[in-house]
C-alpha positions, 0 to 999 in steps of 0.5 A: 447921876452920882459918880461912884466916888460921890456915892462913897463920900455921901454915906461917910458925910452922913455918918460923920454928921450923926456923930460917927467916927470915919475910920480907914478900911482895915487891910484885905489880908488880916494878919495875926488872927488864926481864925481868918485869912481875909477880911470877909466883912466890915466887922472883922477889924471891930471883932475884939470890941464885939467879943468883949475882949477889947474896949471901944474907943468910939461908941459910933463908927462908920467906914468902907471896908475892902472885903475879899470872899473867896474861901470857907463859908463866904465863898462866892468865887464860882459865881463871879462873872456868870452873874451881874452882882457876885464879887471876889473883892467888894467894898463894905459900907457900914456903920456901928454901934457898940453899946450905943443905939440900937435898932430904932435909930438903925432903921430910921437912919437907914431909911433917911439916907437911901430915900431922902439923900440918895433919892432911891424910889420908895416904892421900889424897896422892901425889908425883911425881919427875922421871923424867929426860929423854934430850935433857938426858941427865938421869937419874930423881931417884932421890935425891928418890925415895929420900927420899920412900920414908922417909914414903909407900908407893912406890906413891903415888910417881909418875914425872913428865915434863919438862913437869910435873916439871923446873921452868925460870925461863924459856927460860934461867936457873936450873932444876932438877928438882921434887917435886909433891905432890898431893892427892885430894879426891874422895869415897870412892866416886870413889876406889874407882872410879877410882885417884887416881894415874891422875888426877894432872897430868890437870886434874881439879878434885879431884885438885890439885897443892897443893906443888911443891918445886923442887931448883934444880941447874943453869943453862939456857944460850941454846944449851940446855945445862945446866950446874951452879949454883955452890951448890944451892938449894930453891925451894918454892911451895905454893898457899895457896887450893888448900891452903885448899880442902883444909883446910877440906874444900871441893870449890872454892877459891871455896867457902873463906872466902878467897873466900866473903866477896866472893862473898856481896857480890856476891850482895847487890849483884846480888841473885842467889845463887851456886850456882844458875846455872853461867853466873852462877857464872862470872861471881861467881868471875871477879869475886871473883878479879879484884877481888884482883887488880886492888886489889893491883896498884893498892895496889902501884902500877900504874895501869891503862893502855894499854901494859905492866902497866897494860894488863894490870891494865885487861884484868882489871879490864874482864873482871870488869866485863864478866862483871857486865854480861853475866851479873849484869845489873850495868850500873852500877860495883859492882866498887870496892864489894867493896874494903872487903870485901877489905881487911877480909878481908886488910888484917891481913896485907897491910896495903897493902890498908888503907892504899892502900884510898881510892885503890884504890876511886877507881881501880877506880870511874873505870875501871869508869865509863869502860869502861861508856861504852866498852861503850855506844859499842861497842854503838853501833857494832855497831848500825851494823855490823849496818845495814850487814851484807847477808848476815847474817855480820859479818866477822871484821875488823869483830868485831875493831875492836869488840875492839880499839877498844872493849875488846868481847870476842869472846864478847860480840859472839857473844852479840849476834849470836846474839840478833839472828839474825847469824853472825860469821866467827870464822876471820876474827876469829881471823887478825886477833888472830893478826896483831895479836899477831905485830905485838906479838911483833916489836914487843917480842921480844928475843933475848939470846945467852949471857954470855960471861965474860972476868973472874970478878968476884964483886961489881960495884961502882958508884962513880958517886956519886963520880965520872963516869969510872974505869978499868974491864975488861969482865968479861962481854958478850953479843949482843942482837937486838931489832927487827932490830937487834943491839946488845951488853950489856956488865958491867964490873968496877967503873962510873960509869954509874948503871942506870936505877931509882927513876924515873931514867933510865939513863947514857949515855956512852962507854968508851974505849982507845988510839984506840977509843971505844965509845958506851954508849946506856943503862945498865939493872939486870938480875939485879943486874948493871949492863948497859951497852948498846952499839952494838958490841963493842971490838976488843980486849975484854981491853984496860983502858978508862976509862968516861966518864959524859956529864956534861951529862946526868948534872948535868941529870938530878941537878938534876931528881932532887933538884928531885923530892924538894923537890916531894914534900915541899912538895906534902905541905905544900901540899895535905895528908900524904895525898899520896904518890909513885905514879911518877916519870920523872927525865930530863936534859930534864924531871921527871915526878911522879906523886901521889895527890891527888883534885882538880885544882890550882888555879893558886894551888896551882901557884905556891905549890908552885913558890914554895915549891920555888924559895925551897928551891933559893935556900936553897942546903941542903946534900945530906946523904947516908947511905950503907948505914945500916940501914932502920930507922935510915934510918925513925927519922930520918924518911926517906920509903920510897916504898909499893911499892918493896922495899928491902933491909936497909941503904939509902941516905938523902937529906937536903935540909934537912927533906926526907929520902927513901930513894934510890938515884939521883943528885943536886946537892951542894946545891940552889942548883946546880938553879937554877930550877924550873918547873911546866909542866904538871898534869893527871890520870893515874887516879881519884886520881892526878894528875901534875906535869911540870917543869923546871929549870936550863937548860931552865927558863931556855930555857923562860922565854926563849922565852915572853919572845919569844912575849909581845914577838912577840904585843906587835908584832903588835897594836902594844901593847907595855904591854898586849898582853894587853888587846890580844888580848882585845879582838881576841877580842871583835871576833872573836866579834862579827864571826863572829856576823855572818858567821853571821847573813849565811850564815843568811840566805843559806841561807835565801834559797838554800833558797827558790830551790832548792825553786822550782826542784825537778825532778820525777823519777819522782814524786820531787822532786829538788834537785841544785845547787853552792852556795857555802856551807860544809859546816856550812851545807850540812848544816843547809840539807839538813835543812831541805829534807828537813822542809819538802818530802815526796817529796824527793831532795836532792844539793848540791855544793860546791868549795873549794881544788880540792876538791869535796864532795857531800851527800845527803838524802832524805826518810823517805818516799822511803826507805820508798816507794822504798828509796832510801839516801842512804848508797848514793847518795853511794857511787855518785856520790863516784867522779865526783868521784874521791873516796869517802864514806858515811852513813845512809839519811837523810843522807850525805856524800862528798869528792873531788878533782874539782870538774869531776865535780860536774854528772856526779854530779847527772846520775847522780843523777837516772838512779838516781832515774829507775830507782827503783821504788815498793815 
């Protein structure tokens, strides 16, 4: 039986023999593409070639690509674990033709590989072809049908509809008919009972698609019409995990050697056996799958966070944690312990999981610990909700609060409610969820029109390294609608504008012709093109224009980018060579640099780092730029490549002294142009990741002037210009001493007042009642309430105070009154709070309220007396 490693290698060797260039998997996290967060298909790294925006170096390519499908159109997250063949992260084996071979060769090779190399039984295979679609005026794919007839009997060639057999990259973009290959893995008895062709594309767990052959012929425009692509391409994708299931004679992807080592380790940790209990088995599968997705995402540079791609990764990890918590009784961090198994099994082919293992372990461990703390907080909040629930049903709004604030998934809330005899308003929850999704959709929705081509321009040229203005023409434009705001995206024949990338923000500026000037407020790269964002279109789109970059912002950004390179090298010198860049932001006004390091920097280390960077600035090291050199040549020079970045065959290297990095950004001509470098903040981003924020040039000067002004002002205030710090410390000491004295006097006052209140307590319906306005702060009043409760039984205390036109009420009730009379402080304070024009709440023993009308305090005491007099002994 072939191992998964052998299966993968045989695929690559087969296509290598067919003249394909074997390329590495792109990172699972996509950078510099506003249309995608994650690589969700093998074609993503070749999108620019398919769109015609970049030339194909190799006409034939093959690879195995790490993919992640958890958001947008391709979202399998909720199925994962509940069936045996859906995954978040999976490998996609693929072969590609860029304007070379087409359907006939693709089909012949697919059949040869599956049946002759892998030896899959022919009588278990079915294929589908596109049946055509009237709405798009597309005929049946007879070309694919005729090619398949040479290899497989016609009764195994099935028609497929547009949903299954017409592949589209998205709402717009390259698309074309596809031909799927399905395998029937059922027993002979089942196959004889029910024909396999009736189960194709019916979500049967053992009649599954293993390979999709996509023939890209068309481009879908925004208005829905189809036009032919300049060249025809082949894009195939075979599910590696499903292929392993078929070749290893298993009934589940999770029974293959892709997942079994991880599942066996979960068995050791949990003390439970896989295959004995379906609920637990789902948890095993969820954890094994999600471990891979999270680990490779972190290894490729995406840390868990509260927004964007980071939120998706956090959500996947939390799903795995709570399945372990809920079904395997794992209440302590454990997923991080599985990373060792993962790197052992996959590190040979994907070395990033090996080299980044320590970081992955620490990030996952910290996330687990943090989420488990959140779960405990959520349980406490749920207990509070249940205490206040009168009719046995928790509202959908409250359940959504648990989900949104504490990460409590709906099914975990439902489980706890069932155990405690409560129900849930599920419709209310779904209503809240739908409202949130709509808010999110409106915040992020981007509607783009079709590109309008004005000039045929095969390749746009970036000239911004050498000049900040140039003569240009507009080659294409389209209108964009976002958050009810309309703007335009422009593509020029050439441009001095740097597009956002490599951490550096996009350039701003303007284009002008005759008396018209159009502001460019951002620049990005999309699908291989540099796209300029403009608030409006020029009146005459066919004029020649002068494109001008905002010089001040570009120079300031270049200072910060060059300083980032110096900082990176210095961090490795001072802290150690384990330091690797994990993210950056280079803007005109500041820079931000994230790096791997496992402890907080000391003030001494920050001072040394700052000093070394400024020493390199004073050395005025000249920029040495190496453009369009082979990547190997740059690496042989000692250039540092950033992990998780996808570089081309030719690269640009930037050298300042001993600092050499692969970089596409803009830089100063010599380090002296940076002026001054100051670190303004150092903090943690995640486990094992620190962040430095710094400023340079004029921003650094302004920062120093601001601090000097503050120091002078302090010296004047303390009237000690020679030693203002010493004087401030003396003032702090004096203040601390006085605060202690005030606290002592307040305590004495409260103690004396407490004695007076006890002596003046009223008797109402067998209960001692104290209702009084006092001159104490809220903290002292709370302490007083609890003292009175502890000293007197049968007590209800209602104490008010007023300050700056506001009123507060504190209510305390002794335990025996709560039990005997059913009086609760939280209920009482809600009834009297309106009398001071306010609101509040709390627990049965203590509650508080605030309001805007101190004149209502006496009425509040009177209402309290009335409520006590109406209470009856239970």
